[in-house]
N, CA, C and O atoms as a printed pandas DataFrame, in Angstrom:
     atom_number atom_name residue_name chain_id  residue_number  x_coord  y_coord  z_coord
0              1         N          MET        A               1  -64.105   11.829   26.925
1              2        CA          MET        A               1  -65.484   11.443   26.744
2              3         C          MET        A               1  -66.185   11.439   28.104
3              4         O          MET        A               1  -65.622   10.986   29.100
4              5         N          ASP        A               2  -67.383   11.934   28.135
5              6        CA          ASP        A               2  -68.186   11.939   29.347
6              7         C          ASP        A               2  -68.660   10.520   29.646
7              8         O          ASP        A               2  -69.358    9.924   28.825
8              9         N          GLN        A               3  -68.298    9.968   30.801
9             10        CA          GLN        A               3  -68.652    8.604   31.196
10            11         C          GLN        A               3  -70.017    8.504   31.868
11            12         O          GLN        A               3  -70.543    7.406   32.053
12            13         N          HIS        A               4  -70.590    9.651   32.233
13            14        CA          HIS        A               4  -71.845    9.651   32.972
14            15         C          HIS        A               4  -72.949    8.953   32.185
15            16         O          HIS        A               4  -73.265    9.346   31.062
16            17         N          GLU        A               5  -73.527    7.921   32.779
17            18        CA          GLU        A               5  -74.654    7.161   32.233
18            19         C          GLU        A               5  -74.365    6.500   30.894
19            20         O          GLU        A               5  -75.257    6.354   30.058
20            21         N          LYS        A               6  -73.117    6.102   30.696
21            22        CA          LYS        A               6  -72.696    5.357   29.509
22            23         C          LYS        A               6  -72.425    3.913   29.907
23            24         O          LYS        A               6  -72.092    3.644   31.061
24            25         N          ILE        A               7  -72.562    2.993   28.979
25            26        CA          ILE        A               7  -72.198    1.606   29.262
26            27         C          ILE        A               7  -70.716    1.577   29.580
27            28         O          ILE        A               7  -69.899    2.113   28.830
28            29         N          ASN        A               8  -70.372    0.947   30.696
29            30        CA          ASN        A               8  -69.010    1.027   31.197
30            31         C          ASN        A               8  -68.351   -0.324   31.387
31            32         O          ASN        A               8  -67.123   -0.418   31.360
32            33         N          TYR        A               9  -69.139   -1.376   31.579
33            34        CA          TYR        A               9  -68.566   -2.664   31.954
34            35         C          TYR        A               9  -69.560   -3.746   31.566
35            36         O          TYR        A               9  -70.769   -3.517   31.575
36            37         N          VAL        A              10  -69.059   -4.910   31.230
37            38        CA          VAL        A              10  -69.920   -6.033   30.858
38            39         C          VAL        A              10  -69.378   -7.295   31.528
39            40         O          VAL        A              10  -68.165   -7.473   31.635
40            41         N          GLU        A              11  -70.276   -8.169   31.977
41            42        CA          GLU        A              11  -69.859   -9.402   32.636
42            43         C          GLU        A              11  -70.537  -10.601   31.971
43            44         O          GLU        A              11  -71.678  -10.530   31.514
44            45         N          PHE        A              12  -69.784  -11.704   31.939
45            46        CA          PHE        A              12  -70.262  -12.935   31.313
46            47         C          PHE        A              12  -70.106  -14.101   32.270
47            48         O          PHE        A              12  -69.185  -14.116   33.087
48            49         N          PRO        A              13  -71.006  -15.090   32.178
49            50        CA          PRO        A              13  -70.837  -16.305   32.973
50            51         C          PRO        A              13  -69.729  -17.171   32.383
51            52         O          PRO        A              13  -69.442  -17.098   31.188
52            53         N          ALA        A              14  -69.111  -17.990   33.230
53            54        CA          ALA        A              14  -68.052  -18.889   32.766
54            55         C          ALA        A              14  -68.052  -20.146   33.632
55            56         O          ALA        A              14  -67.913  -20.066   34.853
56            57         N          THR        A              15  -68.206  -21.284   33.007
57            58        CA          THR        A              15  -68.102  -22.537   33.750
58            59         C          THR        A              15  -66.647  -22.869   34.042
59            60         O          THR        A              15  -66.351  -23.532   35.036
60            61         N          ASP        A              16  -65.734  -22.414   33.186
61            62        CA          ASP        A              16  -64.309  -22.717   33.319
62            63         C          ASP        A              16  -63.503  -21.438   33.092
63            64         O          ASP        A              16  -63.248  -21.055   31.950
64            65         N          ILE        A              17  -63.111  -20.790   34.163
65            66        CA          ILE        A              17  -62.391  -19.510   34.084
66            67         C          ILE        A              17  -61.067  -19.659   33.333
67            68         O          ILE        A              17  -60.740  -18.811   32.503
68            69         N          GLU        A              18  -60.298  -20.718   33.607
69            70        CA          GLU        A              18  -58.990  -20.887   32.952
70            71         C          GLU        A              18  -59.136  -21.111   31.448
71            72         O          GLU        A              18  -58.375  -20.541   30.666
72            73         N          ALA        A              19  -60.101  -21.930   31.033
73            74        CA          ALA        A              19  -60.335  -22.161   29.602
74            75         C          ALA        A              19  -60.781  -20.866   28.920
75            76         O          ALA        A              19  -60.424  -20.608   27.771
76            77         N          THR        A              20  -61.547  -20.070   29.620
77            78        CA          THR        A              20  -62.000  -18.776   29.096
78            79         C          THR        A              20  -60.814  -17.858   28.852
79            80         O          THR        A              20  -60.696  -17.255   27.786
80            81         N          LYS        A              21  -59.940  -17.755   29.840
81            82        CA          LYS        A              21  -58.760  -16.908   29.700
82            83         C          LYS        A              21  -57.877  -17.390   28.551
83            84         O          LYS        A              21  -57.406  -16.578   27.756
84            85         N          ASP        A              22  -57.649  -18.689   28.454
85            86        CA          ASP        A              22  -56.834  -19.242   27.367
86            87         C          ASP        A              22  -57.442  -18.907   26.013
87            88         O          ASP        A              22  -56.730  -18.479   25.105
88            89         N          PHE        A              23  -58.746  -19.097   25.867
89            90        CA          PHE        A              23  -59.422  -18.857   24.594
90            91         C          PHE        A              23  -59.288  -17.397   24.157
91            92         O          PHE        A              23  -58.836  -17.124   23.045
92            93         N          PHE        A              24  -59.675  -16.463   25.019
93            94        CA          PHE        A              24  -59.663  -15.053   24.635
94            95         C          PHE        A              24  -58.239  -14.508   24.488
95            96         O          PHE        A              24  -58.014  -13.573   23.719
96            97         N          THR        A              25  -57.287  -15.075   25.209
97            98        CA          THR        A              25  -55.892  -14.689   25.023
98            99         C          THR        A              25  -55.392  -15.169   23.665
99           100         O          THR        A              25  -54.757  -14.405   22.938
100          101         N          ASN        A              26  -55.669  -16.423   23.311
101          102        CA          ASN        A              26  -55.198  -16.984   22.039
102          103         C          ASN        A              26  -55.859  -16.347   20.831
103          104         O          ASN        A              26  -55.194  -16.105   19.823
104          105         N          VAL        A              27  -57.147  -16.072   20.908
105          106        CA          VAL        A              27  -57.857  -15.531   19.739
106          107         C          VAL        A              27  -57.681  -14.029   19.619
107          108         O          VAL        A              27  -57.354  -13.537   18.538
108          109         N          PHE        A              28  -57.886  -13.290   20.692
109          110        CA          PHE        A              28  -57.931  -11.835   20.625
110          111         C          PHE        A              28  -56.773  -11.119   21.318
111          112         O          PHE        A              28  -56.691   -9.892   21.277
112          113         N          GLY        A              29  -55.883  -11.875   21.951
113          114        CA          GLY        A              29  -54.736  -11.260   22.612
114          115         C          GLY        A              29  -55.063  -10.561   23.924
115          116         O          GLY        A              29  -54.314   -9.689   24.365
116          117         N          TRP        A              30  -56.164  -10.933   24.545
117          118        CA          TRP        A              30  -56.557  -10.304   25.805
118          119         C          TRP        A              30  -55.634  -10.714   26.942
119          120         O          TRP        A              30  -54.995  -11.765   26.890
120          121         N          SER        A              31  -55.571   -9.879   27.962
121          122        CA          SER        A              31  -54.915  -10.235   29.220
122          123         C          SER        A              31  -55.945  -10.062   30.333
123          124         O          SER        A              31  -56.910   -9.308   30.199
124          125         N          PHE        A              32  -55.721  -10.766   31.415
125          126        CA          PHE        A              32  -56.700  -10.821   32.492
126          127         C          PHE        A              32  -56.065  -10.530   33.837
127          128         O          PHE        A              32  -54.867  -10.728   34.039
128          129         N          GLU        A              33  -56.891  -10.058   34.744
129          130        CA          GLU        A              33  -56.495   -9.906   36.141
130          131         C          GLU        A              33  -57.499  -10.682   36.976
131          132         O          GLU        A              33  -58.701  -10.424   36.909
132          133         N          ASP        A              34  -57.010  -11.631   37.762
133          134        CA          ASP        A              34  -57.880  -12.461   38.581
134          135         C          ASP        A              34  -58.226  -11.754   39.887
135          136         O          ASP        A              34  -57.398  -11.075   40.496
136          137         N          TYR        A              35  -59.473  -11.937   40.291
137          138        CA          TYR        A              35  -59.961  -11.449   41.577
138          139         C          TYR        A              35  -60.535  -12.657   42.310
139          140         O          TYR        A              35  -61.750  -12.788   42.457
140          141         N          GLY        A              36  -59.662  -13.520   42.759
141          142        CA          GLY        A              36  -60.074  -14.760   43.394
142          143         C          GLY        A              36  -60.306  -15.845   42.346
143          144         O          GLY        A              36  -60.150  -15.595   41.151
144          145         N          PRO        A              37  -60.679  -17.051   42.788
145          146        CA          PRO        A              37  -60.824  -18.181   41.864
146          147         C          PRO        A              37  -62.099  -18.145   41.012
147          148         O          PRO        A              37  -62.238  -18.931   40.074
148          149         N          GLU        A              38  -63.030  -17.236   41.334
149          150        CA          GLU        A              38  -64.316  -17.248   40.637
150          151         C          GLU        A              38  -64.582  -15.986   39.827
151          152         O          GLU        A              38  -65.716  -15.747   39.410
152          153         N          TYR        A              39  -63.534  -15.163   39.597
153          154        CA          TYR        A              39  -63.738  -13.952   38.796
154          155         C          TYR        A              39  -62.432  -13.533   38.147
155          156         O          TYR        A              39  -61.374  -13.535   38.776
156          157         N          THR        A              40  -62.529  -13.175   36.874
157          158        CA          THR        A              40  -61.376  -12.616   36.170
158          159         C          THR        A              40  -61.856  -11.439   35.330
159          160         O          THR        A              40  -62.967  -11.462   34.800
160          161         N          ALA        A              41  -61.026  -10.417   35.208
161          162        CA          ALA        A              41  -61.410   -9.203   34.505
162          163         C          ALA        A              41  -60.476   -8.931   33.330
163          164         O          ALA        A              41  -59.306   -9.316   33.341
164          165         N          PHE        A              42  -61.015   -8.265   32.326
165          166        CA          PHE        A              42  -60.228   -7.801   31.181
166          167         C          PHE        A              42  -60.457   -6.304   31.029
167          168         O          PHE        A              42  -61.471   -5.777   31.486
168          169         N          SER        A              43  -59.510   -5.616   30.384
169          170        CA          SER        A              43  -59.657   -4.180   30.159
170          171         C          SER        A              43  -59.021   -3.805   28.832
171          172         O          SER        A              43  -58.249   -4.568   28.253
172          173         N          ASN        A              44  -59.363   -2.616   28.367
173          174        CA          ASN        A              44  -58.815   -2.063   27.119
174          175         C          ASN        A              44  -59.133   -2.925   25.907
175          176         O          ASN        A              44  -58.298   -3.063   25.012
176          177         N          GLU        A              45  -60.323   -3.504   25.865
177          178        CA          GLU        A              45  -60.721   -4.344   24.731
178          179         C          GLU        A              45  -61.964   -3.788   24.052
179          180         O          GLU        A              45  -62.790   -4.549   23.548
180          181         N          GLY        A              46  -62.101   -2.481   24.035
181          182        CA          GLY        A              46  -63.283   -1.832   23.496
182          183         C          GLY        A              46  -64.235   -1.449   24.613
183          184         O          GLY        A              46  -64.824   -0.368   24.605
184          185         N          ILE        A              47  -64.374   -2.343   25.564
185          186        CA          ILE        A              47  -65.094   -2.111   26.809
186          187         C          ILE        A              47  -64.443   -3.022   27.848
187          188         O          ILE        A              47  -63.970   -4.109   27.516
188          189         N          ASP        A              48  -64.419   -2.585   29.088
189          190        CA          ASP        A              48  -63.884   -3.424   30.153
190          191         C          ASP        A              48  -64.954   -4.395   30.607
191          192         O          ASP        A              48  -66.148   -4.149   30.438
192          193         N          GLY        A              49  -64.510   -5.512   31.190
193          194        CA          GLY        A              49  -65.480   -6.484   31.659
194          195         C          GLY        A              49  -64.833   -7.616   32.404
195          196         O          GLY        A              49  -63.663   -7.553   32.781
196          197         N          GLY        A              50  -65.619   -8.661   32.614
197          198        CA          GLY        A              50  -65.106   -9.805   33.340
198          199         C          GLY        A              50  -65.950  -11.041   33.133
199          200         O          GLY        A              50  -67.018  -10.999   32.523
200          201         N          PHE        A              51  -65.441  -12.150   33.661
201          202        CA          PHE        A              51  -66.122  -13.432   33.644
202          203         C          PHE        A              51  -66.268  -13.916   35.073
203          204         O          PHE        A              51  -65.309  -13.894   35.844
204          205         N          PHE        A              52  -67.477  -14.358   35.432
205          206        CA          PHE        A              52  -67.741  -14.862   36.774
206          207         C          PHE        A              52  -68.109  -16.333   36.701
207          208         O          PHE        A              52  -68.725  -16.774   35.730
208          209         N          LYS        A              53  -67.739  -17.089   37.715
209          210        CA          LYS        A              53  -67.996  -18.523   37.773
210          211         C          LYS        A              53  -69.507  -18.761   37.824
211          212         O          LYS        A              53  -70.196  -18.252   38.708
212          213         N          SER        A              54  -70.014  -19.547   36.856
213          214        CA          SER        A              54  -71.441  -19.830   36.782
214          215         C          SER        A              54  -71.678  -20.991   35.838
215          216         O          SER        A              54  -70.892  -21.218   34.919
216          217         N          ASN        A              55  -72.744  -21.720   36.056
217          218        CA          ASN        A              55  -73.142  -22.777   35.130
218          219         C          ASN        A              55  -74.084  -22.265   34.044
219          220         O          ASN        A              55  -74.535  -23.045   33.205
220          221         N          LEU        A              56  -74.383  -20.981   34.047
221          222        CA          LEU        A              56  -75.251  -20.382   33.034
222          223         C          LEU        A              56  -74.433  -20.017   31.800
223          224         O          LEU        A              56  -73.203  -20.043   31.831
224          225         N          LYS        A              57  -75.131  -19.674   30.704
225          226        CA          LYS        A              57  -74.448  -19.190   29.511
226          227         C          LYS        A              57  -75.287  -18.101   28.861
227          228         O          LYS        A              57  -76.510  -18.074   28.997
228          229         N          ALA        A              58  -74.615  -17.208   28.158
229          230        CA          ALA        A              58  -75.275  -16.110   27.458
230          231         C          ALA        A              58  -75.427  -16.480   25.984
231          232         O          ALA        A              58  -74.438  -16.713   25.289
232          233         N          SER        A              59  -76.671  -16.531   25.516
233          234        CA          SER        A              59  -76.905  -16.827   24.101
234          235         C          SER        A              59  -78.158  -16.100   23.635
235          236         O          SER        A              59  -79.058  -15.822   24.427
236          237         N          THR        A              60  -78.206  -15.798   22.351
237          238        CA          THR        A              60  -79.378  -15.117   21.811
238          239         C          THR        A              60  -80.610  -16.002   21.919
239          240         O          THR        A              60  -81.730  -15.501   22.016
240          241         N          GLU        A              61  -80.410  -17.304   21.902
241          242        CA          GLU        A              61  -81.528  -18.237   22.066
242          243         C          GLU        A              61  -82.200  -18.049   23.423
243          244         O          GLU        A              61  -83.408  -18.248   23.555
244          245         N          ASN        A              62  -81.422  -17.667   24.424
245          246        CA          ASN        A              62  -81.947  -17.424   25.772
246          247         C          ASN        A              62  -82.344  -15.966   25.990
247          248         O          ASN        A              62  -82.716  -15.582   27.099
248          249         N          GLY        A              63  -82.265  -15.150   24.930
249          250        CA          GLY        A              63  -82.647  -13.747   25.038
250          251         C          GLY        A              63  -81.537  -12.820   25.493
251          252         O          GLY        A              63  -81.796  -11.670   25.848
252          253         N          SER        A              64  -80.309  -13.305   25.488
253          254        CA          SER        A              64  -79.172  -12.497   25.922
254          255         C          SER        A              64  -78.815  -11.447   24.874
255          256         O          SER        A              64  -79.066  -11.627   23.683
256          257         N          ALA        A              65  -78.231  -10.361   25.335
257          258        CA          ALA        A              65  -77.654   -9.384   24.409
258          259         C          ALA        A              65  -76.497  -10.048   23.670
259          260         O          ALA        A              65  -75.849  -10.947   24.205
260          261         N          LEU        A              66  -76.240   -9.613   22.459
261          262        CA          LEU        A              66  -75.164  -10.181   21.643
262          263         C          LEU        A              66  -74.014   -9.187   21.564
263          264         O          LEU        A              66  -74.194   -8.056   21.112
264          265         N          ILE        A              67  -72.837   -9.607   22.004
265          266        CA          ILE        A              67  -71.631   -8.796   21.873
266          267         C          ILE        A              67  -71.024   -9.107   20.514
267          268         O          ILE        A              67  -70.824  -10.274   20.175
268          269         N          VAL        A              68  -70.726   -8.061   19.727
269          270        CA          VAL        A              68  -70.240   -8.238   18.363
270          271         C          VAL        A              68  -68.855   -7.607   18.231
271          272         O          VAL        A              68  -68.673   -6.419   18.497
272          273         N          PHE        A              69  -67.888   -8.416   17.819
273          274        CA          PHE        A              69  -66.526   -7.965   17.548
274          275         C          PHE        A              69  -66.445   -7.495   16.097
275          276         O          PHE        A              69  -67.220   -7.944   15.252
276          277         N          TYR        A              70  -65.506   -6.591   15.808
277          278        CA          TYR        A              70  -65.223   -6.186   14.432
278          279         C          TYR        A              70  -63.915   -6.836   13.987
279          280         O          TYR        A              70  -62.976   -6.952   14.775
280          281         N          SER        A              71  -63.855   -7.258   12.722
281          282        CA          SER        A              71  -62.634   -7.826   12.158
282          283         C          SER        A              71  -62.383   -7.232   10.778
283          284         O          SER        A              71  -63.315   -7.016   10.003
284          285         N          GLN        A              72  -61.127   -6.975   10.484
285          286        CA          GLN        A              72  -60.764   -6.548    9.133
286          287         C          GLN        A              72  -60.613   -7.734    8.201
287          288         O          GLN        A              72  -60.567   -7.558    6.984
288          289         N          ASN        A              73  -60.536   -8.956    8.755
289          290        CA          ASN        A              73  -60.408  -10.170    7.953
290          291         C          ASN        A              73  -61.246  -11.266    8.622
291          292         O          ASN        A              73  -60.768  -11.976    9.507
292          293         N          LEU        A              74  -62.489  -11.387    8.188
293          294        CA          LEU        A              74  -63.447  -12.280    8.831
294          295         C          LEU        A              74  -63.002  -13.737    8.834
295          296         O          LEU        A              74  -63.105  -14.412    9.858
296          297         N          GLU        A              75  -62.509  -14.226    7.703
297          298        CA          GLU        A              75  -62.099  -15.625    7.619
298          299         C          GLU        A              75  -60.897  -15.915    8.515
299          300         O          GLU        A              75  -60.815  -16.992    9.107
300          301         N          GLN        A              76  -59.984  -14.987    8.619
301          302        CA          GLN        A              76  -58.821  -15.166    9.498
302          303         C          GLN        A              76  -59.268  -15.255   10.957
303          304         O          GLN        A              76  -58.787  -16.104   11.707
304          305         N          THR        A              77  -60.180  -14.385   11.353
305          306        CA          THR        A              77  -60.686  -14.415   12.727
306          307         C          THR        A              77  -61.459  -15.705   12.979
307          308         O          THR        A              77  -61.327  -16.304   14.047
308          309         N          LEU        A              78  -62.254  -16.136   12.025
309          310        CA          LEU        A              78  -62.987  -17.393   12.160
310          311         C          LEU        A              78  -62.024  -18.555   12.362
311          312         O          LEU        A              78  -62.259  -19.407   13.218
312          313         N          SER        A              79  -60.958  -18.602   11.597
313          314        CA          SER        A              79  -59.957  -19.668   11.729
314          315         C          SER        A              79  -59.301  -19.656   13.105
315          316         O          SER        A              79  -59.100  -20.714   13.702
316          317         N          LYS        A              80  -58.965  -18.473   13.616
317          318        CA          LYS        A              80  -58.365  -18.369   14.945
318          319         C          LYS        A              80  -59.316  -18.899   16.011
319          320         O          LYS        A              80  -58.889  -19.587   16.938
320          321         N          ILE        A              81  -60.579  -18.588   15.889
321          322        CA          ILE        A              81  -61.583  -19.060   16.843
322          323         C          ILE        A              81  -61.683  -20.573   16.807
323          324         O          ILE        A              81  -61.715  -21.216   17.857
324          325         N          GLU        A              82  -61.733  -21.150   15.616
325          326        CA          GLU        A              82  -61.812  -22.612   15.496
326          327         C          GLU        A              82  -60.562  -23.282   16.052
327          328         O          GLU        A              82  -60.666  -24.290   16.752
328          329         N          ARG        A              83  -59.379  -22.739   15.751
329          330        CA          ARG        A              83  -58.125  -23.320   16.253
330          331         C          ARG        A              83  -58.051  -23.280   17.778
331          332         O          ARG        A              83  -57.439  -24.150   18.397
332          333         N          ALA        A              84  -58.675  -22.268   18.381
333          334        CA          ALA        A              84  -58.645  -22.130   19.836
334          335         C          ALA        A              84  -59.754  -22.940   20.520
335          336         O          ALA        A              84  -59.881  -22.911   21.744
336          337         N          GLY        A              85  -60.553  -23.663   19.726
337          338        CA          GLY        A              85  -61.590  -24.516   20.305
338          339         C          GLY        A              85  -62.967  -23.898   20.376
339          340         O          GLY        A              85  -63.869  -24.466   20.993
340          341         N          GLY        A              86  -63.148  -22.735   19.749
341          342        CA          GLY        A              86  -64.476  -22.127   19.709
342          343         C          GLY        A              86  -65.379  -22.862   18.739
343          344         O          GLY        A              86  -64.904  -23.485   17.790
344          345         N          ALA        A              87  -66.666  -22.792   18.973
345          346        CA          ALA        A              87  -67.651  -23.450   18.104
346          347         C          ALA        A              87  -68.355  -22.401   17.248
347          348         O          ALA        A              87  -68.796  -21.372   17.760
348          349         N          ILE        A              88  -68.458  -22.658   15.962
349          350        CA          ILE        A              88  -69.183  -21.748   15.082
350          351         C          ILE        A              88  -70.675  -22.058   15.237
351          352         O          ILE        A              88  -71.126  -23.151   14.894
352          353         N          VAL        A              89  -71.426  -21.097   15.752
353          354        CA          VAL        A              89  -72.849  -21.263   16.027
354          355         C          VAL        A              89  -73.681  -20.938   14.788
355          356         O          VAL        A              89  -74.657  -21.629   14.495
356          357         N          LYS        A              90  -73.299  -19.892   14.063
357          358        CA          LYS        A              90  -73.928  -19.511   12.793
358          359         C          LYS        A              90  -72.807  -19.220   11.815
359          360         O          LYS        A              90  -71.983  -18.342   12.069
360          361         N          PRO        A              91  -72.758  -19.945   10.691
361          362        CA          PRO        A              91  -71.686  -19.683    9.720
362          363         C          PRO        A              91  -71.803  -18.285    9.114
363          364         O          PRO        A              91  -72.806  -17.595    9.298
364          365         N          VAL        A              92  -70.770  -17.886    8.399
365          366        CA          VAL        A              92  -70.725  -16.552    7.787
366          367         C          VAL        A              92  -71.963  -16.332    6.927
367          368         O          VAL        A              92  -72.340  -17.181    6.119
368          369         N          PHE        A              93  -72.585  -15.172    7.122
369          370        CA          PHE        A              93  -73.733  -14.778    6.313
370          371         C          PHE        A              93  -73.634  -13.287    6.026
371          372         O          PHE        A              93  -73.006  -12.534    6.770
372          373         N          SER        A              94  -74.264  -12.879    4.934
373          374        CA          SER        A              94  -74.270  -11.473    4.527
374          375         C          SER        A              94  -75.472  -10.763    5.127
375          376         O          SER        A              94  -76.522  -11.364    5.355
376          377         N          PHE        A              95  -75.298   -9.490    5.374
377          378        CA          PHE        A              95  -76.380   -8.613    5.812
378          379         C          PHE        A              95  -76.078   -7.230    5.235
379          380         O          PHE        A              95  -74.940   -6.974    4.843
380          381         N          PRO        A              96  -77.055   -6.341    5.172
381          382        CA          PRO        A              96  -76.764   -5.014    4.632
382          383         C          PRO        A              96  -75.624   -4.357    5.407
383          384         O          PRO        A              96  -75.739   -4.127    6.611
384          385         N          GLY        A              97  -74.544   -4.060    4.726
385          386        CA          GLY        A              97  -73.394   -3.422    5.368
386          387         C          GLY        A              97  -72.215   -4.333    5.603
387          388         O          GLY        A              97  -71.142   -3.859    5.975
388          389         N          GLY        A              98  -72.381   -5.652    5.394
389          390        CA          GLY        A              98  -71.241   -6.528    5.613
390          391         C          GLY        A              98  -71.590   -7.991    5.740
391          392         O          GLY        A              98  -72.607   -8.457    5.227
392          393         N          ARG        A              99  -70.721   -8.706    6.438
393          394        CA          ARG        A              99  -70.901  -10.144    6.693
394          395         C          ARG        A              99  -70.552  -10.412    8.147
395          396         O          ARG        A              99  -69.814   -9.648    8.769
396          397         N          ARG        A             100  -71.091  -11.511    8.689
397          398        CA          ARG        A             100  -70.754  -11.870   10.055
398          399         C          ARG        A             100  -70.989  -13.349   10.307
399          400         O          ARG        A             100  -71.601  -14.048    9.501
400          401         N          PHE        A             101  -70.483  -13.811   11.456
401          402        CA          PHE        A             101  -70.751  -15.155   11.940
402          403         C          PHE        A             101  -70.873  -15.087   13.457
403          404         O          PHE        A             101  -70.440  -14.120   14.083
404          405         N          HIS        A             102  -71.467  -16.124   14.042
405          406        CA          HIS        A             102  -71.600  -16.215   15.488
406          407         C          HIS        A             102  -70.766  -17.396   15.973
407          408         O          HIS        A             102  -70.658  -18.412   15.286
408          409         N          PHE        A             103  -70.179  -17.258   17.157
409          410        CA          PHE        A             103  -69.395  -18.348   17.719
410          411         C          PHE        A             103  -69.684  -18.498   19.206
411          412         O          PHE        A             103  -70.172  -17.578   19.861
412          413         N          GLY        A             104  -69.370  -19.674   19.717
413          414        CA          GLY        A             104  -69.470  -19.937   21.138
414          415         C          GLY        A             104  -68.080  -20.060   21.732
415          416         O          GLY        A             104  -67.194  -20.682   21.146
416          417         N          ASP        A             105  -67.894  -19.461   22.904
417          418        CA          ASP        A             105  -66.626  -19.603   23.626
418          419         C          ASP        A             105  -66.628  -20.942   24.373
419          420         O          ASP        A             105  -67.603  -21.685   24.260
420          421         N          PRO        A             106  -65.589  -21.275   25.125
421          422        CA          PRO        A             106  -65.553  -22.573   25.811
422          423         C          PRO        A             106  -66.698  -22.798   26.799
423          424         O          PRO        A             106  -66.968  -23.934   27.188
424          425         N          ASN        A             107  -67.366  -21.726   27.203
425          426        CA          ASN        A             107  -68.478  -21.837   28.147
426          427         C          ASN        A             107  -69.827  -21.968   27.454
427          428         O          ASN        A             107  -70.838  -22.227   28.108
428          429         N          GLY        A             108  -69.850  -21.792   26.130
429          430        CA          GLY        A             108  -71.111  -21.796   25.396
430          431         C          GLY        A             108  -71.719  -20.414   25.254
431          432         O          GLY        A             108  -72.822  -20.279   24.723
432          433         N          ASN        A             109  -71.014  -19.367   25.723
433          434        CA          ASN        A             109  -71.493  -18.002   25.515
434          435         C          ASN        A             109  -71.409  -17.669   24.034
435          436         O          ASN        A             109  -70.417  -17.983   23.376
436          437         N          GLU        A             110  -72.446  -17.037   23.514
437          438        CA          GLU        A             110  -72.499  -16.683   22.092
438          439         C          GLU        A             110  -72.007  -15.260   21.871
439          440         O          GLU        A             110  -72.399  -14.334   22.581
440          441         N          PHE        A             111  -71.142  -15.105   20.876
441          442        CA          PHE        A             111  -70.637  -13.817   20.424
442          443         C          PHE        A             111  -70.735  -13.800   18.906
443          444         O          PHE        A             111  -71.004  -14.834   18.295
444          445         N          ALA        A             112  -70.521  -12.645   18.290
445          446        CA          ALA        A             112  -70.501  -12.546   16.832
446          447         C          ALA        A             112  -69.282  -11.732   16.411
447          448         O          ALA        A             112  -68.719  -10.965   17.193
448          449         N          VAL        A             113  -68.895  -11.921   15.160
449          450        CA          VAL        A             113  -67.826  -11.131   14.539
450          451         C          VAL        A             113  -68.360  -10.641   13.209
451          452         O          VAL        A             113  -68.937  -11.419   12.449
452          453         N          TRP        A             114  -68.178   -9.365   12.915
453          454        CA          TRP        A             114  -68.632   -8.819   11.648
454          455         C          TRP        A             114  -67.508   -8.089   10.947
455          456         O          TRP        A             114  -66.512   -7.716   11.566
456          457         N          SER        A             115  -67.675   -7.886    9.648
457          458        CA          SER        A             115  -66.726   -7.109    8.866
458          459         C          SER        A             115  -67.437   -6.445    7.712
459          460         O          SER        A             115  -68.391   -6.985    7.151
460          461         N          ASP        A             116  -66.961   -5.270    7.366
461          462        CA          ASP        A             116  -67.437   -4.596    6.169
462          463         C          ASP        A             116  -66.468   -4.812    5.014
463          464         O          ASP        A             116  -66.635   -4.233    3.940
464          465         N          LYS        A             117  -65.453   -5.648    5.237
465          466        CA          LYS        A             117  -64.447   -5.984    4.222
466          467         C          LYS        A             117  -64.805   -7.320    3.587
467          468         O          LYS        A             117  -65.492   -8.128    4.212
468          469         N          ASN        A             118  -64.363   -7.569    2.378
469          470        CA          ASN        A             118  -64.616   -8.841    1.693
470          471         C          ASN        A             118  -63.449   -9.807    1.871
471          472         O          ASN        A             118  -63.135  -10.567    0.954
472          473         N          LEU        A             119  -62.817   -9.792    3.008
473          474        CA          LEU        A             119  -61.707  -10.694    3.293
474          475         C          LEU        A             119  -62.145  -11.759    4.262
475          476         O          LEU        A             119  -61.349  -12.622    4.631
């Protein structure tokens, strides 16, 4: 695939880098590489990216872009997020083409998960 002028990397604020790593490892199986105490990176998760130390948070309420994960089993993914300490920001709702919900990570960053399956 031609990488020229394509979205290549995404970064998120994190008040607690260790809690962030624990959450995304437990829910999605991510692994991280640290670049000092204030930055950690992930790769091979659909897009590469990282978390930087900050007191800010990314949310649609603040006008942030929304990163949306895909799941083959929406309720199972929702349960994993809750067990790992994530907060459900918007419960499951239907939209043309599927269903989704929004959640907050340990930093309060908002993400969504969608599925075209009825599971």
